[in-house]
N, CA, C and O atoms as CSV, one atom per row, in Angstrom:
chain,resi,resn,atom,element,x,y,z
A,1,MET,N,N,2.327,129.037,90.635
A,1,MET,CA,C,0.942,129.376,90.247
A,1,MET,C,C,0.349,128.172,89.801
A,1,MET,O,O,1.131,127.432,89.205
A,2,CYS,N,N,-0.899,127.737,89.930
A,2,CYS,CA,C,-1.590,126.860,89.507
A,2,CYS,C,C,-1.884,127.306,88.079
A,2,CYS,O,O,-2.330,128.412,87.775
A,3,ILE,N,N,-1.534,126.156,87.099
A,3,ILE,CA,C,-1.517,126.724,85.698
A,3,ILE,C,C,-2.979,126.947,85.209
A,3,ILE,O,O,-3.252,127.858,84.427
A,4,GLU,N,N,-3.979,126.018,85.734
A,4,GLU,CA,C,-5.413,125.991,85.526
A,4,GLU,C,C,-5.829,127.087,86.089
A,4,GLU,O,O,-6.697,127.644,85.418
A,5,CYS,N,N,-5.464,127.785,87.365
A,5,CYS,CA,C,-5.956,128.978,87.819
A,5,CYS,C,C,-5.491,130.117,87.178
A,5,CYS,O,O,-6.183,131.125,87.038
A,6,GLU,N,N,-4.307,129.998,86.766
A,6,GLU,CA,C,-3.672,131.200,85.857
A,6,GLU,C,C,-4.501,131.396,84.609
A,6,GLU,O,O,-5.008,132.467,84.274
A,7,ARG,N,N,-4.582,130.317,83.992
A,7,ARG,CA,C,-5.624,130.417,82.726
A,7,ARG,C,C,-6.953,130.952,83.086
A,7,ARG,O,O,-7.544,131.624,82.241
A,8,ALA,N,N,-7.494,130.737,84.236
A,8,ALA,CA,C,-8.890,131.400,84.660
A,8,ALA,C,C,-8.744,132.789,85.123
A,8,ALA,O,O,-9.727,133.398,85.545
A,9,GLY,N,N,-7.555,133.338,85.070
A,9,GLY,CA,C,-7.239,134.763,85.595
A,9,GLY,C,C,-7.026,134.732,87.145
A,9,GLY,O,O,-7.064,135.833,87.695
A,10,ASP,N,N,-6.817,133.685,87.895
A,10,ASP,CA,C,-6.561,133.922,89.446
A,10,ASP,C,C,-5.275,133.755,89.500
A,10,ASP,O,O,-4.660,132.823,88.982
A,11,THR,N,N,-4.653,134.973,90.356
A,11,THR,CA,C,-3.218,134.721,90.417
A,11,THR,C,C,-2.733,134.587,91.872
A,11,THR,O,O,-1.802,135.218,92.373
A,12,THR,N,N,-3.483,133.697,92.453
A,12,THR,CA,C,-3.031,133.173,94.003
A,12,THR,C,C,-2.165,132.239,93.808
A,12,THR,O,O,-2.405,131.322,93.022
A,13,PRO,N,N,-0.944,132.330,94.539
A,13,PRO,CA,C,0.164,131.554,94.527
A,13,PRO,C,C,-0.457,129.897,95.044
A,13,PRO,O,O,-1.356,129.753,95.873
A,14,ALA,N,N,0.138,128.952,94.457
A,14,ALA,CA,C,-0.137,127.531,94.638
A,14,ALA,C,C,0.554,127.223,96.067
A,14,ALA,O,O,1.635,127.710,96.398
A,15,ASN,N,N,-0.226,126.337,96.885
A,15,ASN,CA,C,0.320,126.013,98.048
A,15,ASN,C,C,1.286,124.587,97.971
A,15,ASN,O,O,2.163,124.283,98.780
A,16,GLU,N,N,0.911,123.893,96.893
A,16,GLU,CA,C,1.694,122.654,96.449
A,16,GLU,C,C,1.939,122.696,94.762
A,16,GLU,O,O,1.165,123.273,93.999
A,17,VAL,N,N,2.953,122.098,94.406
A,17,VAL,CA,C,3.128,122.006,93.101
A,17,VAL,C,C,3.508,120.534,92.415
A,17,VAL,O,O,3.864,119.610,93.147
A,18,ASP,N,N,3.449,120.430,91.513
A,18,ASP,CA,C,3.705,119.178,90.558
A,18,ASP,C,C,4.776,119.523,89.456
A,18,ASP,O,O,4.626,120.500,88.722
A,19,HIS,N,N,5.683,118.823,89.384
A,19,HIS,CA,C,6.823,118.801,88.373
A,19,HIS,C,C,6.124,118.542,87.065
A,19,HIS,O,O,5.318,117.630,86.885
A,20,ILE,N,N,6.584,119.611,85.982
A,20,ILE,CA,C,5.948,119.140,84.693
A,20,ILE,C,C,6.852,117.933,84.129
A,20,ILE,O,O,6.432,117.003,83.441
A,21,LYS,N,N,8.249,118.143,84.580
A,21,LYS,CA,C,8.879,117.080,83.975
A,21,LYS,C,C,9.456,116.306,85.254
A,21,LYS,O,O,9.934,116.945,86.192
A,22,PRO,N,N,9.396,114.893,85.260
A,22,PRO,CA,C,9.557,114.277,86.441
A,22,PRO,C,C,11.195,114.491,86.693
A,22,PRO,O,O,11.994,114.494,85.757
A,23,HIS,N,N,11.550,114.654,87.978
A,23,HIS,CA,C,13.049,115.146,88.170
A,23,HIS,C,C,13.648,113.731,88.436
A,23,HIS,O,O,14.831,113.583,88.129
A,24,ARG,N,N,13.021,112.745,88.932
A,24,ARG,CA,C,14.023,111.577,89.074
A,24,ARG,C,C,15.348,111.652,89.774
A,24,ARG,O,O,16.385,111.090,89.420
A,25,GLY,N,N,15.162,112.457,90.858
A,25,GLY,CA,C,16.453,112.678,91.608
A,25,GLY,C,C,17.659,113.635,91.160
A,25,GLY,O,O,18.742,113.745,91.735
A,26,ASN,N,N,17.172,114.393,89.851
A,26,ASN,CA,C,17.980,115.417,89.464
A,26,ASN,C,C,17.680,116.548,90.210
A,26,ASN,O,O,16.503,116.906,90.241
A,27,TYR,N,N,18.589,117.228,90.864
A,27,TYR,CA,C,18.244,118.379,91.870
A,27,TYR,C,C,18.154,119.719,90.967
A,27,TYR,O,O,17.547,120.713,91.367
A,28,ALA,N,N,18.736,119.669,89.852
A,28,ALA,CA,C,18.760,121.029,89.159
A,28,ALA,C,C,17.177,121.069,88.536
A,28,ALA,O,O,16.599,122.153,88.452
A,29,LEU,N,N,16.483,119.734,88.083
A,29,LEU,CA,C,15.066,119.871,87.730
A,29,LEU,C,C,14.268,119.967,89.028
A,29,LEU,O,O,13.282,120.703,88.981
A,30,PHE,N,N,14.528,119.356,90.164
A,30,PHE,CA,C,13.597,119.578,91.331
A,30,PHE,C,C,13.709,120.804,91.765
A,30,PHE,O,O,12.704,121.122,92.400
A,31,TRP,N,N,14.614,121.761,91.691
A,31,TRP,CA,C,14.528,123.134,92.054
A,31,TRP,C,C,14.274,124.020,91.066
A,31,TRP,O,O,14.185,125.220,91.328
A,32,ASP,N,N,14.151,123.625,90.021
A,32,ASP,CA,C,13.798,124.523,88.929
A,32,ASP,C,C,12.450,125.181,88.956
A,32,ASP,O,O,11.387,124.561,88.902
A,33,MET,N,N,12.581,126.571,89.048
A,33,MET,CA,C,11.464,127.408,89.333
A,33,MET,C,C,10.337,127.544,88.144
A,33,MET,O,O,9.177,127.912,88.333
A,34,SER,N,N,10.916,127.169,86.871
A,34,SER,CA,C,10.009,127.512,85.940
A,34,SER,C,C,8.838,126.559,85.575
A,34,SER,O,O,8.017,126.889,84.719
């Protein structure tokens, strides 16, 4: 979910995501769904 949309009450899934923490090649962080 887009965090800004979620705050506004919109629950439409996001088409693209941005990592909150840069993964820098760490696959565990890259695939982290949280």
